[in-house]
C-alpha positions as CSV (number, residue, x, y, z in Angstrom):
1,S,55.7,106.4,46.2
2,E,58.6,106.0,48.6
3,S,58.4,109.7,49.7
4,L,54.6,109.3,50.1
5,A,55.3,106.3,52.4
6,W,57.7,108.3,54.5
7,A,55.4,111.3,54.8
8,P,53.2,110.0,57.7
9,V,56.3,108.7,59.5
10,S,58.1,112.0,59.1
11,A,55.0,113.9,60.2
12,R,54.7,111.9,63.4
13,A,58.4,112.2,64.2
14,A,58.2,116.0,63.6
15,S,55.2,116.2,66.0
16,L,57.2,114.3,68.6
17,L,60.1,116.6,68.0
18,E,57.8,119.7,68.7
19,E,56.5,118.1,71.9
20,A,60.0,117.2,73.1
21,A,61.2,120.8,72.4
22,D,58.3,122.2,74.4
23,L,59.0,119.9,77.3
24,L,62.6,120.8,77.3
25,V,62.4,124.6,77.0
26,L,59.0,125.5,78.5
27,H,58.1,122.8,81.0
28,R,61.6,121.7,82.0
29,D,60.4,118.1,82.0
30,F,63.6,116.6,80.8
31,A,62.7,112.9,81.3
32,A,59.5,113.3,79.3
33,A,61.5,115.2,76.6
34,V,63.9,112.2,76.3
35,E,60.9,109.8,76.0
36,R,59.5,111.9,73.1
37,C,62.9,111.9,71.4
38,E,63.2,108.2,71.7
39,A,59.7,107.6,70.3
40,G,60.4,109.9,67.4
41,C,63.7,108.2,66.5
42,D,62.1,104.7,66.8
43,S,59.4,105.8,64.5
44,L,61.9,106.7,61.8
45,G,63.6,103.3,61.9
46,P,67.2,102.4,61.4
47,G,67.3,103.2,57.7
48,P,68.7,106.5,56.4
49,G,65.4,107.6,54.9
50,P,64.9,110.8,53.0
51,E,66.7,114.0,53.8
52,S,63.8,115.5,55.7
53,S,63.6,112.5,57.9
54,A,67.4,112.7,58.5
55,E,67.0,116.3,59.6
56,V,64.2,115.4,62.0
57,K,66.2,112.5,63.5
58,C,69.2,114.8,64.0
59,S,67.0,117.4,65.7
60,L,65.5,114.7,68.0
61,C,69.0,113.6,69.0
62,V,70.0,117.2,69.7
63,V,67.0,117.8,72.0
64,G,67.6,114.4,73.6
65,I,71.3,115.2,74.3
66,Q,70.4,118.5,75.9
67,A,67.7,116.8,78.1
68,L,70.1,114.1,79.2
69,A,72.7,116.8,80.0
70,E,70.2,118.7,82.1
71,M,69.5,115.6,84.1
72,N,73.3,115.1,84.6
73,R,73.1,111.9,82.6
74,W,75.8,113.0,80.2
75,R,77.6,109.7,80.5
76,E,74.7,108.1,78.6
77,V,74.8,110.6,75.7
78,L,77.2,108.8,73.4
79,S,75.7,105.3,73.8
80,W,72.2,106.8,73.5
81,V,73.0,108.5,70.2
82,L,74.8,105.5,68.8
83,Q,71.8,103.3,69.3
84,Y,70.1,105.3,66.5
85,Y,73.2,105.7,64.2
86,H,75.0,102.5,65.1
87,V,78.5,103.6,64.0
88,P,80.4,106.9,64.6
89,E,80.9,107.5,60.9
90,H,77.1,108.0,60.4
91,L,76.7,110.7,63.1
92,P,75.4,114.0,61.7
93,P,77.9,116.8,62.1
94,K,75.6,118.7,64.5
95,V,75.4,115.7,66.8
96,L,79.1,115.1,66.7
97,E,79.8,118.7,67.5
98,L,77.4,118.7,70.4
99,C,79.0,115.5,71.8
100,I,82.5,116.9,71.5
101,L,81.6,120.1,73.3
102,L,79.6,118.2,76.0
103,Y,82.4,115.8,76.9
104,S,85.0,118.5,76.8
105,K,82.9,120.7,79.2
106,V,82.6,117.8,81.7
107,G,86.4,117.1,81.5
108,E,86.1,113.7,79.7
109,P,87.4,114.4,76.2
110,Q,88.9,110.9,75.9
111,V,85.3,109.6,75.4
112,M,85.3,111.2,71.9
113,L,88.9,110.3,71.0
114,E,88.1,107.2,68.9
115,V,84.6,108.4,67.8
116,G,86.0,111.6,66.4
117,S,88.9,109.9,64.7
118,S,86.6,107.4,63.0
119,W,84.3,110.1,61.8
120,L,87.1,112.2,60.4
121,R,88.7,109.3,58.6
122,D,85.5,108.4,56.8
123,Q,85.9,109.5,53.1
124,S,82.3,110.5,52.7
125,N,82.4,112.9,55.7
126,K,85.4,114.7,54.1
127,N,83.1,116.0,51.4
128,L,80.8,117.7,54.0
129,P,81.0,121.4,54.4
130,E,81.2,121.0,58.2
131,Y,84.3,118.8,58.0
132,G,86.9,121.6,58.5
133,S,85.1,123.1,61.5
134,L,84.7,119.7,63.1
135,L,88.4,118.9,62.5
136,E,89.3,122.1,64.3
137,L,86.9,121.3,67.1
138,Y,88.4,117.9,67.5
139,L,91.9,119.3,67.6
140,L,91.2,122.0,70.2
141,H,88.8,120.1,72.5
142,V,90.0,116.4,72.2
143,L,93.5,115.9,71.0
144,L,95.3,118.9,72.5
145,P,93.7,118.6,76.0
146,L,94.8,114.9,76.0
147,G,98.4,115.7,74.9
148,R,98.1,113.9,71.5
149,F,100.3,116.3,69.8
150,E,101.9,113.9,67.2
151,K,98.4,112.7,66.1
152,A,97.2,116.3,65.9
153,E,100.2,117.3,63.7
154,E,99.7,114.3,61.5
155,L,96.0,115.1,61.1
156,V,96.6,118.7,60.1
157,R,99.3,117.8,57.6
158,S,97.2,115.1,55.9
159,C,94.1,117.3,55.8
160,D,93.2,118.6,52.3
161,V,90.6,121.0,53.6
162,F,93.1,123.4,55.0
163,D,95.4,125.5,52.9
164,S,99.1,126.1,53.7
165,E,98.4,129.2,55.8
166,Q,95.7,127.4,57.9
167,Q,98.0,124.5,58.4
168,L,100.8,126.7,59.6
169,A,98.4,128.4,62.0
170,F,97.2,125.1,63.4
171,L,100.7,123.7,63.7
172,G,101.7,126.9,65.6
173,T,98.7,126.3,68.0
174,I,99.8,122.7,68.5
175,C,103.4,123.8,69.3
176,E,102.2,126.4,71.8
177,S,99.9,123.8,73.4
178,R,102.8,121.4,73.6
179,C,105.0,124.0,75.4
180,Q,102.2,124.7,77.9
181,W,101.8,121.0,78.5
182,T,105.5,120.6,79.2
183,Q,105.4,123.6,81.7
184,R,102.5,122.1,83.5
185,E,104.3,118.7,83.7
186,E,107.4,120.4,85.2
187,M,105.3,122.3,87.7
188,H,103.5,119.1,88.7
189,S,106.8,117.3,89.1
190,A,108.2,120.2,91.2
191,A,105.1,120.1,93.4
192,E,105.5,116.4,94.0
193,E,109.1,116.8,94.9
194,Q,108.4,119.6,97.4
195,P,107.0,117.4,100.1
196,D,110.1,115.2,99.8
197,A,112.3,118.2,100.2
198,T,110.4,119.3,103.3
199,T,110.7,115.8,104.7
200,E,114.4,115.8,104.1
201,T,114.7,119.2,105.8
202,V,112.8,117.9,108.9
203,L,114.9,114.7,109.0
204,G,118.0,116.8,108.6
205,A,117.0,119.0,111.6
206,L,116.2,115.9,113.7
207,S,119.5,114.3,112.7
208,Q,121.3,117.5,113.7
209,K,119.6,117.5,117.1
210,L,120.3,113.8,117.6
211,L,124.0,114.4,116.7
212,T,124.2,117.3,119.2
213,M,122.7,115.1,121.9
214,L,125.0,112.3,121.2
215,T,128.0,114.6,121.3
216,L,126.9,116.0,124.7
217,L,126.4,112.5,126.0
218,R,129.8,111.4,124.8
219,R,131.4,114.4,126.6
220,A,129.5,113.6,129.8
221,L,130.5,109.9,129.6
222,R,134.1,110.9,129.0
223,S,134.1,113.2,132.0
224,M,132.5,110.6,134.2
225,S,134.9,107.9,133.0
226,S,137.9,110.2,133.7
227,H,136.6,110.8,137.2
228,F,136.0,107.1,137.8
229,Y,139.5,106.2,136.7
230,L,140.7,108.2,139.7
231,L,138.8,106.0,142.2
232,P,140.8,103.4,144.1
233,Y,139.3,100.3,142.5
234,K,141.9,98.1,143.9
235,K,141.1,99.3,147.4
236,M,137.4,98.8,146.8
237,L,137.9,95.3,145.6
238,L,140.2,94.5,148.5
239,A,137.6,95.9,150.9
240,T,134.9,93.8,149.3
241,F,137.1,90.7,149.6
242,L,137.9,91.3,153.2
243,L,134.2,91.9,154.0
244,Y,133.5,88.5,152.4
245,L,136.2,86.9,154.6
246,V,134.9,88.5,157.8
247,V,131.2,87.7,157.1
248,V,131.5,84.3,155.5
249,R,134.8,82.8,156.6
250,L,135.6,84.5,160.0
251,D,133.7,84.9,163.2
252,P,133.4,88.6,164.1
253,A,133.1,87.6,167.8
254,S,136.5,85.8,167.7
255,P,139.6,87.8,168.9
256,T,141.5,86.6,165.9
257,S,139.1,88.5,163.6
258,L,139.6,91.9,165.2
259,P,142.7,92.9,163.1
260,F,140.9,92.1,159.9
261,I,137.9,94.1,160.9
262,Y,140.0,97.0,161.9
263,K,141.9,97.0,158.5
264,L,138.5,96.7,156.7
265,V,137.1,99.7,158.5
266,Q,140.2,101.8,157.6
267,L,140.0,100.7,154.0
268,F,136.4,101.7,153.7
269,R,137.2,105.1,155.2
270,Q,139.8,105.7,152.5
271,A,137.5,104.6,149.7
272,W,134.6,106.7,151.1
273,A,136.9,109.7,151.3
274,A,138.0,109.2,147.6
275,V,134.4,108.8,146.3
276,F,132.6,111.6,148.1
277,S,133.8,115.2,148.2
278,P,134.3,116.8,151.6
279,I,131.2,119.0,151.0
280,H,128.7,116.3,150.4
281,R,130.4,113.5,152.4
282,P,128.2,112.3,155.3
283,P,129.7,112.1,158.7
284,I,131.3,108.8,159.7
285,Q,131.3,107.8,163.3
286,D,133.6,105.3,164.8
C-alpha cells in the first residue's frame, strides 16, 4: 500500500524531471529547469521514500546543479542541495561527486572541506560501492589543493576500503603534492623578496651618489676654507673699524680726520689686492 501511495508522487516527479532535462539540454532555459527541479523535489517531500523516488530526487538535483552552474550561480549549489537532504551525510554519491568537481573547477575547494569530511566519516556511507572513488576524489580535489596533507595521510591510513598497495600509492601522491606545495611556497617567498632587493639596490645606488656628492662638497669647502685662511682678516676688521670711526665718530670734513681716511684707503687697497687676483681685479682710481 505504501508503494502504491508513492506511485503517483514518483510519476509526477519523474515527469518534472523529464521537463527539466529538456529545458536544460534542448531549450537552454536554465531558470525554468531549476524551477521544475525544485517542484519535483518538493513533491517528493523530506522523507527518504522508496528507492525509485530517491533516484528521481537525485536526478532532479543533478539537473538543478547543472542549470545553476550554467547561470553562474554555482555559489548557491551546496545550500540549494542541502535544503532537500538537510545534512551532508545524506547526500547521494552522485550529488556529492558533482559538488566536489564543481567547486574544485571554480577554485573554491574549501566549500566542500567539511561537507566531504562529514560524508566520509558516516558509517553507513562506508558500505556504499562509491565510497572508495569519492574518497579519492576528495583527496585529489579538496585536501591536496588546500594543503591538508596530514589530514589526507590520516584519512588514507584509516580507510579500510584501500588495500596496502593502494594506500602506498596514495601516500606517494600525497608526498609528491607536499613537495610541489613547498616549492610553490618558496617561489612565492622569493617573488615577494625580489621587490625588496630591487628597492635596496636603488637605495644603494642613491646612497652611493649622495656619498659622492658629499665628498666633492667637502673637498670644495676644504679648498675654499684653505683659501679664505690666507685672507688678511685682521686687516679687514681693522678697516671696518676705521670706517666706523670715520663715518660715525669723526667728521670727514675736519682736517684731523684726513690721516685716518688716508690710512683707511691704504688698508682697503691691501685687502682688495689680497682678495681679488690681478686678472679679475677691477681698476681702482685714487
